[in-house]
N, C-alpha and C positions, 0 to 999 in steps of 0.2 A: 579850566575850560568854561565857556560862557554858559550860563543856564538857559535852557529853552523850554518853555512851557507852552502847550497847545490843547485846547479844547475841541480842535476841529475833528470831525469824523472821517474826512478825506484828506489825502495829502495836498490837495488842490488849494486848501485853506491857506491864509496868510500866516507866514511864520513870523516869530518875534526877532529871531536872530539876524542881525543886520551883518552881512559879510564885508571883510575889509576889501579894500581896492588897491591893487598894486600894478603898476605899468609892466614890470617884469616880475615873473613868477620864479621861486626856487625850484630845483628839480624835485620830482615826486619820488617817494621812497617806496620800494617794493621788496622788503625783506622780513615782513612780519610773520610770515606763514600762513595768514588767510586773508581773502579779500576785505573782509569788514575791518581787519586791524590796519591793513594798509590804507584804507578809507580813513580810519580813525588819525592816521599819521599825517593827513593832510593839514593838520593844524599844529604846528611846532614840530619838535624833533631835531636831532642832530645839530645842536648848538643853536637852534632857532626856536627856542620855547616861545609859544603864543603866536608864532608867524602863520599867517593864512595862506594856504596854497591853491585853494579853489574859489578865491574872492571875486571872481568874473566868470561869466558864462563860458568863454572860450577855455578857461582854465579848467572848469568842471568836465567839458567834454573832452579835453585832451587828457585828463586823468583817466576817463573811461577807456579811451583808446589805448593808452600805454598800459592799463591794467588788463588789457585783452577782453573788455566787456562790451566795447562799442566799436563798430568797424571804423576803418580809417579813410572811408571813401566818402564821408559825410551823409551816409545813409541814415543815420540815427537822428540827424536834424541838430541844430545849436541848441544848447541849454539857454534858458532865459534867466533874467534877474530872480523872478520868482522861483524858479527851479534852484537856483543857487541858494537862496534863502532856506528852502525846504531841505536841501541836501545838508546844509550846515546844521539844521535843526536835528535831522536824523543822526548825524554825526556825533553830536554833542551827547545826545540820548544813548546811543550804542557805547560810546566811550565811558559814560558814567555807570552804565550798566556793567560792562567789563570789569571796570575798577571796583564796583561793589562785590562782585564775584571773587576777585583777587584779595579783597580785604575780609571775606568770610561773610559779608552781609547780603541784604536783599536790595535790587535795585529800586529805585523810587517808582511808585505807581504812574506817574506822568511819563517816565522814561519807558517803562514797559508799554504802556498805551501807544507811545510814539513809535516803537520798533514794531509793534504788532500792527498797526494800521498800515504800515508800509509792507510789512510781510503778508498782508492779505491781498496786496495788489498783484497784478499779473506779473511773473518774473520774466526774465529774458528767454526766448524761445531758443533752445539748443537742437542742433541737427548734427548728423554725422556726415563728414566731408565725403568727397567723391572717392579718396583712398581708403576709406573705411578705418582709418587709424586717427585721424584728429577731429577736433570739434569745429563746427562751422556755426554761423548765425543765420537765421531766416531773415526775411526783408522787413521785419516788423520790429526790431529791436530799437528801443528808444531810452532816453536818459531816465524817464520814470521806471521803466522796466529794470534797468540797471540798479536804481535805488532799492527796489523791491527785492531784488536778488541779493543786494548786500544786507538788508535787513533780515532775510532768510538764513543767510551765512552767520548773521549774528545770533539768531535764535538757535542754530545748530551749536554754534560755539558755547554759548551759555548753558546749554542743556546736556552736551555730550563730552566736553573736555574738562579734565581735572584742574581745579583752580591752580595747583601747585605747578602746572605746566605754562601758566600765564606769567609774564615777567615784564617789568618796565626796564628798559635799558639803563645800565649803571653809569651812564655818561651824566656828568653833573649838571648840563643844560639840556639834556635829551629827555622827552616824555614819550618815546615810541614804546608801545605795549606789543610784545610779540610772544607768539607760541613756541615754547621751547621744546624742539623736536630731538634734541640730541640725546644719545643713549644714556648718558650719566645725568640728565637734566641740571647741566651746569653752565648752560650758556649765560653770559652777561651782557653782552652788547647786541644793539640792533644790527650792528655791522662791524666786523673787525677792521675793515678797510677805512671806516670813518671813525665812529666813537671809540672803537678798541684801539686803533692806532694813535689816535688823539691822546689817549690816557697813557699809552706806552711813552710817547714823547713827554709828556708832562711828569711821568714817573721818573724818566731818565734825568730830566732837568732838576728833579728835587734831589736826586742822588748825587748829581754831578754839577752843582751850581756854577762852577767855573769852566765848564765845557761849552764849546761853541757848536 
């Protein structure tokens, strides 16, 4: 992951991470078990190590919509190039902080500061829908609010979840970190349909090299 350093006191400062630009984006991944981990998976994962998934404003906005954090009616407004840089900076910091926890270490001060400054911002406003059973959004949700909510989710993950429940996918080219919520704490893959199935096919070919 690219290093992001920032001494700015508010998220509106210029971030040093320059997002990649892709005319066509890869599908987003939503099987990590936590929103902040799904956000971390926007870089690399499932055979695409290092690939940028939110390198353009519309990609970042679309991720928020598919994650259920932004409305799909355009009410949140379009992300900007600046927002993309800031989002990538937050993502790199929370990813490194999670990896530090997994390794039994302490996150870098710069990464803690980056997560904290976003966590101090106003998160997405939640509301109860008319049926009284589902979640709805107020009319003030923004991309900035989404990033603040992701930072807060990361704080909860880093302080409340046992490190032994955090795993990196066993796929050779996958870097997705997920929360293992299985009863036996034995989950290996980000997704059985993707990396798990790919490994099964590779294992079969190794055992039966002449099979078609």
